[in-house]
N, C-alpha and C positions, 0 to 999 in steps of 0.2 A: 408460256404453252413452250414446249418443246418441241422443236423440228423432228419430223417423222425420221429424217436423215443423219439423226444426232449422231457426229464422231469426234473424237476428242481433237481432234483436230480441225475442227468445223469454225464457224464465222459466227458460232453461237453458244453459249454457254446451258451447259445442261436444263437451267429452269428458262429456257429459250430467248434469255436477253442476248444482246449484241454484245459481241468483245472488242470491237475496235470503232473507231471515230469512221464515219463520211470523209470524203474529202473535204466538203465543204464545213464541216463540226472542224478537223484537222485543221484547217486555213483558219479559221475564226481564233482557236485553239492559242497558234502562234502568232496572231498580230494581236492577240489578248496579252501573249507574253512577250513581244515587242515592246510593250508600255511599262514593262516592270524594270525595276532595278537588280540588282545581285543580291541576293544567291539566287532568286527565284527566276529569272531571265536565262540563264543559263540550264539552271536543272530542267524548265521545259523544252527547251531547245534540242538539249540531248534526249527526251523523252520521246519529242516525236521523233525527233530525228533518225535515233538509233535501232529503234524498232525493242528496245532495250523494255524489259518489266520496270514496272515501280520500284520494286525491292533490290533490282541490279542495280537501277540511276541509281537508289538512293546509298548503294555501297561506293560508286566510284568515290576516289582519293584519287589529289596529284599525280602521287604511287603509283596508283593503279593505270594510268595513261600514259601507254607509250607511243609518245610526241613523235618519233620518228618514223615510226610504221602507218601514223594517220596521213591519209593523203592529202 
């Protein structure tokens, strides 16, 4: 079902599905990630906390992270 107010920056995809997790879903995702080990846990935490797209987080390498600019 497509929302009547569909817009490219909306919370829903063109097919009507949500693009983002709810607060509760995000909390469960992060709780589950906490029980995993490398490389899954850091990947999941960067994905959840950065707002990056899956493809963007998959492209990260130590060389692409500027540790001096990280708050």
